[in-house]
N, CA, C and O atoms as a MOPAC input file, in Angstrom:
PM7 MOZYME 1SCF
protein

 N      0.85100 1    -1.17500 1     0.00000 1
 C      0.00000 1     0.00000 1     0.00000 1
 C      0.90200 1     1.24500 1     0.00000 1
 O      1.92300 1     1.25900 1     0.68700 1
 N      0.54600 1     2.26700 1    -0.74400 1
 C      1.40400 1     3.46100 1    -0.80200 1
 C      1.29000 1     4.32500 1     0.45800 1
 O      0.34200 1     4.20900 1     1.23500 1
 N      2.27600 1     5.18100 1     0.63000 1
 C      2.23300 1     6.14300 1     1.73300 1
 C      1.07500 1     7.10700 1     1.51000 1
 O      0.70600 1     7.39200 1     0.37100 1
 N      0.51000 1     7.60200 1     2.59700 1
 C     -0.62700 1     8.51000 1     2.52700 1
 C     -0.35200 1     9.74300 1     3.37100 1
 O      0.16900 1     9.64300 1     4.48200 1
 N     -0.70300 1    10.90100 1     2.83900 1
 C     -0.57200 1    12.14000 1     3.60200 1
 C     -1.77600 1    12.25900 1     4.51900 1
 O     -2.91300 1    12.31600 1     4.05100 1
 N     -1.53100 1    12.29800 1     5.82900 1
 C     -2.64600 1    12.34500 1     6.77800 1
 C     -2.14400 1    12.67700 1     8.17200 1
 O     -0.98900 1    12.42300 1     8.51400 1
 N     -3.02200 1    13.24000 1     8.95500 1
 C     -2.75700 1    13.42200 1    10.37600 1
 C     -2.96000 1    12.05400 1    11.03200 1
 O     -3.88000 1    11.32300 1    10.66400 1
 N     -2.13100 1    11.71200 1    11.97500 1
 C     -2.26400 1    10.44500 1    12.68100 1
 C     -3.64800 1    10.37700 1    13.32100 1
 O     -4.11000 1    11.34500 1    13.92500 1
 N     -4.30000 1     9.23000 1    13.18500 1
 C     -5.64300 1     9.07300 1    13.75500 1
 C     -5.64700 1     9.27800 1    15.26500 1
 O     -6.64700 1     9.71800 1    15.83100 1
 N     -4.54300 1     8.96300 1    15.91200 1
 C     -4.44700 1     9.13400 1    17.36400 1
 C     -4.15700 1    10.58300 1    17.74700 1
 O     -4.53100 1    11.01600 1    18.83700 1
 N     -3.49300 1    11.34400 1    16.86400 1
 C     -3.10100 1    12.71300 1    17.19300 1
 C     -4.30400 1    13.60800 1    17.49800 1
 O     -4.22100 1    14.44400 1    18.39700 1
 N     -5.40300 1    13.46100 1    16.78500 1
 C     -6.55500 1    14.33500 1    17.04200 1
 C     -7.06900 1    14.17700 1    18.46700 1
 O     -7.42300 1    15.16600 1    19.11000 1
 N     -7.11400 1    12.95400 1    18.96300 1
 C     -7.52500 1    12.71800 1    20.34400 1
 C     -6.49300 1    13.28200 1    21.30900 1
 O     -6.83900 1    13.89700 1    22.31800 1
 N     -5.21800 1    13.06600 1    20.98800 1
 C     -4.16000 1    13.57600 1    21.85400 1
 C     -4.14000 1    15.10200 1    21.88800 1
 O     -3.80400 1    15.69000 1    22.91600 1
 N     -4.49100 1    15.74200 1    20.79400 1
 C     -4.55400 1    17.20700 1    20.77700 1
 C     -5.62600 1    17.70100 1    21.74500 1
 O     -5.40400 1    18.65600 1    22.48900 1
 N     -6.77300 1    17.05700 1    21.73400 1
 C     -7.84700 1    17.44900 1    22.64900 1
 C     -7.47500 1    17.17800 1    24.10300 1
 O     -7.95200 1    17.86600 1    25.00500 1
 N     -6.63700 1    16.19000 1    24.32900 1
 C     -6.19000 1    15.87200 1    25.67900 1
 C     -4.92200 1    16.62200 1    26.07300 1
 O     -4.34900 1    16.36200 1    27.13200 1
 N     -4.48500 1    17.54400 1    25.23200 1
 C     -3.30200 1    18.38300 1    25.48900 1
 C     -2.05400 1    17.54800 1    25.78100 1
 O     -1.28400 1    17.86400 1    26.68800 1
 N     -1.86500 1    16.49000 1    25.01000 1
 C     -0.69400 1    15.62500 1    25.18500 1
 C      0.57500 1    16.31600 1    24.68300 1
 O      1.61300 1    16.26700 1    25.34400 1
 N      0.49300 1    16.95500 1    23.52400 1
 C      1.66500 1    17.55000 1    22.87200 1
 C      1.83900 1    19.00700 1    23.29000 1
 O      0.88200 1    19.78000 1    23.31900 1
 N      3.07100 1    19.36200 1    23.61100 1
 C      3.39900 1    20.73800 1    23.98500 1
 C      4.38500 1    21.27400 1    22.94200 1
 O      5.59200 1    21.05100 1    23.03600 1
 N      3.85100 1    21.97600 1    21.96000 1
 C      4.63200 1    22.37400 1    20.79500 1
 C      5.75500 1    23.34800 1    21.10900 1
 O      6.72700 1    23.42400 1    20.35600 1
 N      5.64800 1    24.08600 1    22.18800 1
 C      6.70500 1    25.05300 1    22.49400 1
 C      7.83200 1    24.46300 1    23.34600 1
 O      8.86500 1    25.11000 1    23.51800 1
 N      7.65700 1    23.24300 1    23.88500 1
 C      8.71100 1    22.65300 1    24.71300 1
 C      9.10900 1    21.22600 1    24.31100 1
 O     10.23900 1    20.81900 1    24.57900 1
 N      8.22200 1    20.46300 1    23.68300 1
 C      8.53500 1    19.08500 1    23.30100 1
 C      9.54700 1    19.05900 1    22.15900 1
 O      9.74400 1    20.05400 1    21.46100 1
 N     10.18400 1    17.90400 1    21.98200 1
 C     11.16600 1    17.70400 1    20.90800 1
 C     10.52400 1    16.85700 1    19.81600 1
 O     10.00200 1    15.77400 1    20.07700 1
 N     10.57200 1    17.36900 1    18.59000 1
 C      9.99000 1    16.68700 1    17.44300 1
 C     11.08700 1    16.29700 1    16.46900 1
 O     12.11100 1    16.97200 1    16.36000 1
 N     10.85500 1    15.19200 1    15.76000 1
 C     11.79000 1    14.73500 1    14.74000 1
 C     11.02100 1    14.40900 1    13.47000 1
 O      9.80200 1    14.23900 1    13.48300 1
 N     11.76600 1    14.32500 1    12.36900 1
 C     11.18100 1    14.00600 1    11.06500 1
 C     11.98300 1    12.87500 1    10.42900 1
 O     13.17400 1    13.02700 1    10.15600 1
 N     11.33200 1    11.75400 1    10.19700 1
 C     11.96800 1    10.58800 1     9.58200 1
 C     11.44000 1    10.42100 1     8.16200 1
 O     10.26200 1    10.66100 1     7.89700 1
 N     12.31700 1    10.00900 1     7.25600 1
 C     11.95600 1     9.79500 1     5.85500 1
 C     11.63600 1     8.32400 1     5.60900 1
 O     12.22700 1     7.43900 1     6.22700 1
 N     10.68300 1     8.06900 1     4.68800 1
 C     10.23700 1     6.70900 1     4.42800 1
 C     10.24300 1     6.36900 1     2.94400 1
 O      9.92400 1     7.19000 1     2.08400 1
 N     10.62300 1     5.11100 1     2.68300 1
 C     10.62200 1     4.58200 1     1.32200 1
 C      9.21200 1     4.64600 1     0.75200 1
 O      8.22900 1     4.65200 1     1.49400 1
 N      9.12500 1     4.69400 1    -0.56200 1
 C      7.82500 1     4.78100 1    -1.23000 1
 C      6.93300 1     3.58100 1    -0.90900 1
 O      5.71200 1     3.67800 1    -1.03000 1
 N      7.51100 1     2.47200 1    -0.50900 1
 C      6.75800 1     1.24900 1    -0.20300 1
 C      6.44400 1     1.08200 1     1.28100 1
 O      6.01000 1     0.00300 1     1.68300 1
 N      6.64200 1     2.08900 1     2.10000 1
 C      6.58400 1     1.94300 1     3.56000 1
 C      5.19300 1     1.83000 1     4.17200 1
 O      5.06900 1     1.28400 1     5.26900 1
 N      4.15900 1     2.30800 1     3.53000 1
 C      2.79800 1     2.26900 1     4.07400 1
 C      2.63100 1     3.13000 1     5.32800 1
 O      2.05900 1     2.68600 1     6.32300 1
 N      3.13200 1     4.35300 1     5.27100 1
 C      2.96200 1     5.33600 1     6.34500 1
 C      1.67700 1     6.11000 1     6.06400 1
 O      1.43000 1     6.47700 1     4.91500 1
 N      0.85700 1     6.36600 1     7.07000 1
 C     -0.39600 1     7.09200 1     6.84800 1
 C     -1.14300 1     7.34300 1     8.13800 1
 O     -0.53400 1     7.40700 1     9.20600 1
 N     -2.48000 1     7.48900 1     8.05500 1
 C     -3.26200 1     7.84600 1     9.24100 1
 C     -3.20400 1     6.80700 1    10.34900 1
 O     -3.38900 1     7.15000 1    11.51700 1
 N     -2.95300 1     5.55600 1    10.01700 1
 C     -2.85600 1     4.51900 1    11.03400 1
 C     -1.50100 1     4.46000 1    11.72400 1
 O     -1.31600 1     3.69100 1    12.66700 1
 N     -0.55400 1     5.26800 1    11.26100 1
 C      0.76800 1     5.31200 1    11.88100 1
 C      0.67200 1     6.20800 1    13.10600 1
 O      0.57100 1     7.42800 1    12.97400 1
 N      0.70300 1     5.62700 1    14.27500 1
 C      0.47300 1     6.38600 1    15.49600 1
 C      1.75200 1     6.73100 1    16.24900 1
 O      1.72400 1     7.53100 1    17.18400 1
 N      2.88600 1     6.12600 1    15.84300 1
 C      4.16300 1     6.48800 1    16.45100 1
 C      5.28800 1     6.14300 1    15.48300 1
 O      5.10000 1     5.40300 1    14.51800 1
 N      6.46200 1     6.70100 1    15.76800 1
 C      7.62000 1     6.44600 1    14.92500 1
 C      7.85800 1     4.94800 1    14.79600 1
 O      7.73300 1     4.19900 1    15.76500 1
 N      8.20100 1     4.52600 1    13.58800 1
 C      8.58300 1     3.14600 1    13.33500 1
 C      9.79300 1     3.13400 1    12.41100 1
 O      9.90100 1     3.96600 1    11.51000 1
 N     10.68900 1     2.20300 1    12.63200 1
 C     11.84700 1     2.04500 1    11.74600 1
 C     11.47600 1     1.24200 1    10.50800 1
 O     12.23500 1     1.21700 1     9.54000 1
 N     10.33400 1     0.59300 1    10.52500 1
 C      9.89400 1    -0.21400 1     9.39900 1
 C      9.61700 1     0.67800 1     8.18300 1
 O      8.75000 1     1.55100 1     8.23000 1
 N     10.34900 1     0.45200 1     7.11500 1
 C     10.15900 1     1.24100 1     5.89500 1
 C     10.94100 1     2.53600 1     5.85400 1
 O     10.90600 1     3.25200 1     4.85300 1
 N     11.65300 1     2.85000 1     6.94000 1
 C     12.43500 1     4.08700 1     6.96700 1
 C     13.62800 1     3.95300 1     6.01600 1
 O     14.16900 1     2.86100 1     5.84300 1
 N     14.02800 1     5.04500 1     5.41300 1
 C     15.18400 1     5.03200 1     4.51500 1
 C     16.45000 1     4.71900 1     5.30000 1
 O     16.49200 1     4.85200 1     6.52300 1
 N     17.46800 1     4.30300 1     4.57800 1
 C     18.78600 1     4.17800 1     5.17900 1
 C     19.79900 1     4.59000 1     4.12300 1
 O     19.55400 1     4.47400 1     2.92300 1
 N     20.91200 1     5.06300 1     4.58300 1
 C     21.92700 1     5.50500 1     3.64700 1
 C     23.01700 1     6.27300 1     4.35500 1
 O     22.98200 1     6.46900 1     5.57000 1
 N     23.97800 1     6.70000 1     3.57700 1
 C     25.13000 1     7.41200 1     4.09800 1
 C     24.71000 1     8.73100 1     4.74000 1
 O     24.02500 1     9.53500 1     4.10900 1
 N     25.11200 1     8.95600 1     5.97600 1
 C     24.85300 1    10.16700 1     6.77300 1
 C     23.39400 1    10.36000 1     7.17500 1
 O     23.04000 1    11.41600 1     7.69800 1
 N     22.55100 1     9.37700 1     6.94400 1
 C     21.17400 1     9.44600 1     7.44600 1
 C     21.13000 1     8.70500 1     8.76800 1
 O     21.51400 1     7.53800 1     8.84400 1
 N     20.66400 1     9.38000 1     9.80800 1
 C     20.57400 1     8.78200 1    11.13300 1
 C     19.16700 1     8.21800 1    11.32200 1
 O     18.19100 1     8.94300 1    11.13100 1
 N     19.03800 1     6.93900 1    11.69300 1
 C     17.70600 1     6.39000 1    11.94300 1
 C     16.93000 1     7.28000 1    12.92100 1
 O     17.46800 1     7.73600 1    13.93000 1
 N     15.67900 1     7.51100 1    12.60200 1
 C     14.85600 1     8.40500 1    13.41300 1
 C     14.77200 1     9.79900 1    12.82300 1
 O     13.92000 1    10.59500 1    13.21800 1
 N     15.65700 1    10.09600 1    11.87600 1
 C     15.58300 1    11.37500 1    11.18100 1
 C     16.28100 1    12.51800 1    11.89000 1
 O     17.22400 1    12.31600 1    12.65500 1
 N     15.80000 1    13.72600 1    11.62000 1
 C     16.42800 1    14.94800 1    12.13900 1
 C     15.46300 1    15.70400 1    13.04500 1
 O     14.25300 1    15.47400 1    13.03100 1
 N     16.03400 1    16.60900 1    13.82900 1
 C     15.21000 1    17.45600 1    14.70000 1
 C     14.36900 1    18.42000 1    13.87300 1
 O     14.79200 1    18.89900 1    12.82000 1
 N     13.17900 1    18.68900 1    14.37300 1
 C     12.27300 1    19.65300 1    13.75800 1
 C     12.21700 1    20.86600 1    14.67000 1
 O     11.91500 1    20.74400 1    15.85700 1
 N     12.50500 1    22.03300 1    14.11700 1
 C     12.46900 1    23.26300 1    14.90800 1
 C     11.01800 1    23.61600 1    15.23600 1
 O     10.19000 1    23.79000 1    14.34200 1
 N     10.73400 1    23.71700 1    16.51200 1
 C      9.37300 1    23.99700 1    16.96900 1
 C      9.38700 1    25.17600 1    17.93100 1
 O      8.92500 1    25.06900 1    19.06700 1
 N      9.91700 1    26.29300 1    17.47100 1
 C     10.02600 1    27.46900 1    18.33000 1
 C      8.71300 1    28.23200 1    18.44400 1
 O      8.56200 1    29.08200 1    19.32100 1
 N      7.77200 1    27.93600 1    17.56900 1
 C      6.50300 1    28.66000 1    17.56100 1
 C      5.39300 1    27.76200 1    18.09000 1
 O      5.16600 1    26.69000 1    17.53100 1
 N      4.70200 1    28.15900 1    19.14100 1
 C      3.57700 1    27.35800 1    19.62600 1
 C      2.40100 1    27.48400 1    18.64700 1
 O      2.39300 1    28.38900 1    17.81300 1
 N      1.41900 1    26.59700 1    18.73600 1
 C      0.23700 1    26.74200 1    17.87900 1
 C     -0.41400 1    28.11200 1    18.08200 1
 O     -0.41600 1    28.66800 1    19.18000 1
 N     -0.95700 1    28.62500 1    17.00400 1
 C     -1.60900 1    29.93200 1    17.02400 1
 C     -3.07800 1    29.77100 1    16.66800 1
 O     -3.47900 1    28.74500 1    16.11700 1
 N     -3.88300 1    30.78400 1    16.98000 1
 C     -5.30500 1    30.77600 1    16.64700 1
 C     -5.63500 1    32.07600 1    15.93800 1
 O     -5.28200 1    33.16100 1    16.39900 1
 N     -6.31500 1    31.94900 1    14.81100 1
 C     -6.84200 1    33.11600 1    14.11200 1
 C     -8.25000 1    32.76400 1    13.65600 1
 O     -8.45300 1    31.82700 1    12.88400 1
 N     -9.21600 1    33.52800 1    14.14600 1
 C    -10.60400 1    33.21700 1    13.83300 1
 C    -10.97000 1    31.85900 1    14.39400 1
 O    -10.83900 1    31.61600 1    15.59400 1
 N    -11.43400 1    30.96700 1    13.51200 1
 C    -11.82800 1    29.63100 1    13.96000 1
 C    -10.80100 1    28.55300 1    13.57600 1
 O    -11.13900 1    27.37100 1    13.52900 1
 N     -9.55100 1    28.95600 1    13.30100 1
 C     -8.51600 1    28.00400 1    12.90700 1
 C     -7.34600 1    28.03300 1    13.90100 1
 O     -6.78800 1    29.09100 1    14.19300 1
 N     -6.99100 1    26.85500 1    14.41100 1
 C     -5.77600 1    26.68100 1    15.20400 1
 C     -4.75700 1    26.05900 1    14.25800 1
 O     -5.08600 1    25.13200 1    13.51800 1
 N     -3.51900 1    26.56000 1    14.27200 1
 C     -2.55700 1    26.08900 1    13.28400 1
 C     -1.12900 1    26.11300 1    13.83100 1
 O     -0.80700 1    26.82700 1    14.78000 1
 N     -0.27100 1    25.28100 1    13.17000 1
 C      1.13700 1    25.18200 1    13.56000 1
 C      1.96000 1    24.70100 1    12.37600 1
 O      1.52200 1    23.85800 1    11.59400 1
 N      3.14500 1    25.24700 1    12.26200 1
 C      4.13900 1    24.82500 1    11.27800 1
 C      5.50500 1    24.87600 1    11.95100 1
 O      5.75400 1    25.77000 1    12.76000 1
 N      6.39200 1    23.94000 1    11.63700 1
 C      7.74900 1    24.05200 1    12.18300 1
 C      8.32800 1    25.43300 1    11.87800 1
 O      7.97900 1    26.04900 1    10.87100 1
 N      9.19400 1    25.90500 1    12.73500 1
 C      9.72300 1    27.26300 1    12.57800 1
 C     10.87300 1    27.35800 1    11.57400 1
 O     11.32700 1    28.45900 1    11.26300 1
 N     11.34800 1    26.21800 1    11.06400 1
 C     12.39900 1    26.20500 1    10.04100 1
 C     12.16900 1    25.03500 1     9.09300 1
 O     11.47800 1    24.07400 1     9.43000 1
 N     12.75900 1    25.12900 1     7.89500 1
 C     12.72900 1    24.00200 1     6.97600 1
 C     13.37600 1    22.78700 1     7.63100 1
 O     14.18000 1    22.92700 1     8.55200 1
 N     13.02700 1    21.61100 1     7.16100 1
 C     13.57900 1    20.35600 1     7.67800 1
 C     14.69300 1    19.94000 1     6.73200 1
 O     14.45500 1    19.72400 1     5.54400 1
 N     15.92300 1    19.82500 1     7.26000 1
 C     17.08700 1    19.63100 1     6.40200 1
 C     17.87000 1    18.37400 1     6.80400 1
 O     18.16900 1    18.15100 1     7.97700 1
 N     18.18600 1    17.57000 1     5.79900 1
 C     19.02900 1    16.38500 1     5.94700 1
 C     20.32700 1    16.70100 1     5.19800 1
 O     20.33500 1    16.75900 1     3.96800 1
 N     21.41100 1    16.90400 1     5.92700 1
 C     22.66300 1    17.36600 1     5.33800 1
 C     23.49700 1    16.22000 1     4.76300 1
 O     23.69700 1    15.18900 1     5.40500 1
 N     23.97500 1    16.42900 1     3.53700 1
 C     24.96400 1    15.56900 1     2.88800 1
 C     24.61300 1    14.08300 1     2.99600 1
 O     25.42000 1    13.28200 1     3.46600 1
 N     23.40600 1    13.72500 1     2.55900 1
 C     22.96500 1    12.33400 1     2.64100 1
 C     23.00100 1    11.66500 1     1.26400 1
 O     22.90800 1    12.32300 1     0.22800 1
 N     23.13700 1    10.36400 1     1.28900 1
 C     22.98900 1     9.55200 1     0.08400 1
 C     21.88400 1     8.55500 1     0.38500 1
 O     22.05100 1     7.64500 1     1.19800 1
 N     20.75600 1     8.74000 1    -0.28000 1
 C     19.57000 1     7.89700 1    -0.10100 1
 C     19.14300 1     7.44600 1    -1.48800 1
 O     18.34800 1     8.11900 1    -2.14400 1
 N     19.65900 1     6.32300 1    -1.93200 1
 C     19.46200 1     5.87800 1    -3.30000 1
 C     18.15100 1     5.12400 1    -3.51700 1
 O     17.71600 1     4.97800 1    -4.65900 1
 N     17.51700 1     4.64400 1    -2.45800 1
 C     16.21400 1     3.99900 1    -2.57800 1
 C     15.14600 1     5.08000 1    -2.62100 1
 O     15.17600 1     6.01700 1    -1.82300 1
 N     14.21100 1     4.95600 1    -3.53900 1
 C     13.15300 1     5.96000 1    -3.70400 1
 C     12.36900 1     6.15400 1    -2.40100 1
 O     11.91300 1     5.19200 1    -1.78400 1
 N     12.22500 1     7.41900 1    -2.00100 1
 C     11.44000 1     7.74400 1    -0.81100 1
 C     10.46500 1     8.86700 1    -1.15600 1
 O     10.72800 1     9.67800 1    -2.04400 1
 N      9.32900 1     8.90900 1    -0.44100 1
 C      8.30900 1     9.91600 1    -0.77000 1
 C      7.45600 1    10.35100 1     0.41800 1
 O      6.35800 1    10.87700 1     0.23000 1
 N      7.94300 1    10.14000 1     1.62300 1
 C      7.12700 1    10.52500 1     2.77800 1
 C      8.00600 1    10.89300 1     3.96500 1
 O      9.12200 1    10.39800 1     4.12300 1
 N      7.46100 1    11.78200 1     4.79300 1
 C      8.10900 1    12.14800 1     6.04600 1
 C      7.08400 1    11.96300 1     7.16500 1
 O      5.90900 1    12.29800 1     7.00900 1
 N      7.54200 1    11.43200 1     8.27900 1
 C      6.71200 1    11.28900 1     9.46700 1
 C      7.27000 1    12.24100 1    10.51300 1
 O      8.44800 1    12.16300 1    10.86100 1
 N      6.43300 1    13.13500 1    11.01200 1
 C      6.84900 1    14.01100 1    12.10800 1
 C      6.26800 1    13.42700 1    13.38300 1
 O      5.07900 1    13.11800 1    13.46600 1
 N      7.14700 1    13.28200 1    14.38200 1
 C      6.72700 1    12.63600 1    15.61900 1
 C      7.36000 1    13.32400 1    16.82600 1
 O      8.34100 1    14.05800 1    16.70100 1
 N      6.78300 1    13.07300 1    17.98400 1
 C      7.15900 1    13.74000 1    19.21700 1
 C      8.00700 1    12.81000 1    20.08500 1
 O      7.48700 1    11.87300 1    20.69100 1
 N      9.31900 1    13.07200 1    20.14300 1
 C     10.20200 1    12.21900 1    20.93200 1
 C      9.98200 1    12.40300 1    22.43200 1
 O     10.32100 1    11.52000 1    23.22000 1
 N      9.42500 1    13.52800 1    22.82600 1
 C      9.16000 1    13.79100 1    24.24900 1
 C      7.96500 1    13.00800 1    24.77400 1
 O      7.79300 1    12.85800 1    25.98400 1
 N      7.14800 1    12.51500 1    23.86600 1
 C      5.92700 1    11.80000 1    24.25000 1
 C      5.89400 1    10.41700 1    23.58800 1
 O      5.00600 1    10.12300 1    22.78900 1
 N      6.86000 1     9.58900 1    23.92700 1
 C      6.91300 1     8.19000 1    23.48300 1
 C      6.87000 1     8.03700 1    21.96200 1
 O      6.30500 1     7.07000 1    21.44900 1
 N      7.46400 1     8.98600 1    21.24400 1
 C      7.54600 1     8.93200 1    19.77600 1
 C      6.18400 1     8.91800 1    19.08500 1
 O      6.02600 1     8.32500 1    18.01800 1
 N      5.20200 1     9.57600 1    19.70300 1
 C      3.86500 1     9.64100 1    19.11000 1
 C      3.88600 1    10.45600 1    17.82100 1
 O      4.51100 1    11.51500 1    17.75900 1
 N      3.20200 1     9.95800 1    16.79500 1
 C      3.17400 1    10.60700 1    15.48800 1
 C      2.18900 1    11.76200 1    15.44900 1
 O      1.09300 1    11.68400 1    16.00500 1
 N      2.59900 1    12.84100 1    14.77900 1
 C      1.67500 1    13.92500 1    14.46600 1
 C      0.98900 1    13.61900 1    13.14900 1
 O     -0.23100 1    13.72900 1    13.03000 1
 N      1.78500 1    13.23400 1    12.16200 1
 C      1.22600 1    12.90800 1    10.86400 1
 C      2.31000 1    12.60300 1     9.85600 1
 O      3.50400 1    12.68600 1    10.14400 1
 N      1.85900 1    12.24600 1     8.65800 1
 C      2.76800 1    11.95300 1     7.55600 1
 C      2.43700 1    12.86900 1     6.39100 1
 O      1.27700 1    13.20200 1     6.15200 1
 N      3.46700 1    13.26500 1     5.67900 1
 C      3.30500 1    14.12400 1     4.52000 1
 C      4.05200 1    13.49800 1     3.35600 1
 O      5.18100 1    13.03000 1     3.50600 1
 N      3.41300 1    13.49400 1     2.19600 1
 C      4.00200 1    12.86000 1     1.02400 1
 C      4.44900 1    13.91300 1     0.01300 1
 O      4.01700 1    15.06500 1     0.05500 1
 N      5.31700 1    13.49100 1    -0.88400 1
 C      5.84000 1    14.34800 1    -1.95200 1
 C      6.22600 1    13.42900 1    -3.10100 1
 O      6.18000 1    12.20800 1    -2.95700 1
 N      6.60800 1    14.00100 1    -4.23800 1
 C      6.99400 1    13.15700 1    -5.36300 1
 C      8.24400 1    12.36000 1    -4.99600 1
 O      9.09800 1    12.85300 1    -4.25900 1
 N      8.35700 1    11.12600 1    -5.50700 1
 C      9.48100 1    10.26100 1    -5.14400 1
 C     10.84200 1    10.91900 1    -5.41600 1
 O     11.04200 1    11.59900 1    -6.42300 1
 N     11.76000 1    10.68800 1    -4.48200 1
 C     13.09600 1    11.27500 1    -4.54200 1
 C     14.15400 1    10.20300 1    -4.30600 1
 O     13.88600 1     9.15300 1    -3.72400 1
 N     15.35300 1    10.49700 1    -4.77300 1
 C     16.57800 1     9.77600 1    -4.42300 1
 C     17.63800 1    10.86300 1    -4.33700 1
 O     17.62100 1    11.80800 1    -5.12600 1
 N     18.55000 1    10.74100 1    -3.40000 1
 C     19.55000 1    11.78600 1    -3.17000 1
 C     20.92800 1    11.13700 1    -3.14800 1
 O     21.13400 1    10.12100 1    -2.48400 1
 N     21.86800 1    11.72600 1    -3.87600 1
 C     23.22300 1    11.19800 1    -3.92100 1
 C     24.20300 1    12.26200 1    -3.45200 1
 O     24.48600 1    13.21500 1    -4.17900 1
 N     24.72200 1    12.10200 1    -2.23300 1
 C     25.71400 1    13.01800 1    -1.65400 1
 C     25.27100 1    14.47100 1    -1.79300 1
 O     25.98000 1    15.30600 1    -2.35500 1
 N     24.09400 1    14.74800 1    -1.27300 1
 C     23.51600 1    16.07900 1    -1.39000 1
 C     22.72200 1    16.40800 1    -0.13000 1
 O     22.43600 1    15.53000 1     0.68500 1
 N     22.37400 1    17.67400 1     0.01800 1
 C     21.51200 1    18.10100 1     1.11100 1
 C     20.07300 1    18.07900 1     0.61600 1
 O     19.75900 1    18.66300 1    -0.42100 1
 N     19.20000 1    17.40700 1     1.35800 1
 C     17.77900 1    17.31100 1     1.01500 1
 C     17.00200 1    18.19600 1     1.98000 1
 O     17.10900 1    18.04100 1     3.19600 1
 N     16.22100 1    19.12100 1     1.43800 1
 C     15.46300 1    20.06300 1     2.25300 1
 C     13.97700 1    19.93000 1     2.00100 1
 O     13.53000 1    19.96900 1     0.85400 1
 N     13.21000 1    19.77300 1     3.06500 1
 C     11.75100 1    19.84700 1     2.99900 1
 C     11.37500 1    21.25700 1     3.42300 1
 O     11.55700 1    21.64100 1     4.57800 1
 N     10.85200 1    22.01700 1     2.48000 1
 C     10.47300 1    23.39500 1     2.77500 1
 C      9.11400 1    23.39300 1     3.46100 1
 O      8.13400 1    22.86700 1     2.93200 1
 N      9.07300 1    23.98900 1     4.64600 1
 C      7.80600 1    24.02900 1     5.38300 1
 C      6.96600 1    25.19500 1     4.86800 1
 O      7.51300 1    26.20800 1     4.43400 1
 N      5.65500 1    25.06000 1     4.91200 1
 C      4.79200 1    26.14000 1     4.43800 1
 C      4.77600 1    27.31900 1     5.41200 1
 O      5.23600 1    27.21500 1     6.54900 1
 N      4.24500 1    28.41700 1     4.94500 1
 C      4.08200 1    29.59000 1     5.79600 1
 C      3.15200 1    29.22600 1     6.94900 1
 O      2.18800 1    28.48300 1     6.76400 1
 N      3.44000 1    29.74400 1     8.12600 1
 C      2.61400 1    29.47200 1     9.30100 1
 C      1.42600 1    30.43200 1     9.31100 1
 O      1.46700 1    31.49400 1     9.93200 1
 N      0.37200 1    30.03100 1     8.60900 1
 C     -0.84000 1    30.84700 1     8.54200 1
 C     -2.05500 1    29.91400 1     8.57900 1
 O     -1.91200 1    28.71100 1     8.36300 1
 N     -3.24600 1    30.45300 1     8.84900 1
 C     -4.43700 1    29.60300 1     8.95100 1
 C     -4.74800 1    28.81800 1     7.67700 1
 O     -5.38400 1    27.76600 1     7.74700 1
 N     -4.31400 1    29.30700 1     6.52000 1
 C     -4.64700 1    28.62400 1     5.27100 1
 C     -3.52700 1    27.74500 1     4.71900 1
 O     -3.76200 1    26.95100 1     3.80800 1
 N     -2.30400 1    27.87500 1     5.26100 1
 C     -1.18600 1    27.12900 1     4.68700 1
 C     -0.37800 1    26.30200 1     5.69200 1
 O      0.48300 1    25.52800 1     5.27500 1
 N     -0.61800 1    26.43500 1     6.96700 1
 C      0.18800 1    25.74800 1     7.99400 1
 C      0.18200 1    24.24200 1     7.80300 1
 O     -0.74300 1    23.68300 1     7.21300 1
 N      1.20600 1    23.59900 1     8.30000 1
 C      1.32300 1    22.14400 1     8.19000 1
 C      0.19600 1    21.43400 1     8.92300 1
 O     -0.38700 1    20.48900 1     8.39200 1
 N     -0.12200 1    21.87900 1    10.14400 1
 C     -1.25200 1    21.34900 1    10.90900 1
 C     -2.29100 1    22.44500 1    11.04800 1
 O     -1.98100 1    23.56000 1    11.46600 1
 N     -3.53200 1    22.11900 1    10.69200 1
 C     -4.63100 1    23.09900 1    10.81000 1
 C     -5.86400 1    22.40000 1    11.38700 1
 O     -6.22700 1    21.30200 1    10.96700 1
 N     -6.48200 1    23.04500 1    12.33400 1
 C     -7.69500 1    22.53700 1    12.96000 1
 C     -8.74000 1    23.63700 1    12.85200 1
 O     -8.59600 1    24.70100 1    13.45300 1
 N     -9.78600 1    23.37700 1    12.08900 1
 C    -10.81100 1    24.39300 1    11.86700 1
 C    -12.07500 1    24.02800 1    12.63200 1
 O    -12.61100 1    22.92800 1    12.49400 1
 N    -12.53400 1    24.97100 1    13.43600 1
 C    -13.79600 1    24.78200 1    14.15800 1
 C    -14.92500 1    25.30700 1    13.28600 1
 O    -14.77100 1    26.32000 1    12.60400 1
 N    -16.02100 1    24.64200 1    13.30900 1
 C    -17.16900 1    25.05900 1    12.46400 1
 C    -18.16500 1    25.81800 1    13.28300 1
 O    -19.19200 1    26.25100 1    12.76100 1

């Protein structure tokens, strides 16, 4: 089954229970092979299907979370405060997904995001995060 872009099914409940503290918890971003089957049912970090290669550390890289979630109108939203960067990696197996998860809370997943398949050879791979706004943020919760 292919990777799917989705918020973790468990994260919505955890958000209501105030499990995640975006201004103090530590988040990481792990990359996954195109065949990994990462999606809404992925509730925590898993090494299964994760990429491997030169200079890639299992578990991925730190995600800058200097900005707490914000509210504008009826939308609560959050985006990492910096792009997610994997420096000087060689990842020759096709990958197309990133899982962002909370290492401070038993590696609980926030969600997975997909992109067109990539392979990287001795290069820096950057995931550009969207603008932190109600219409473009990585995580958005809209009240009706």
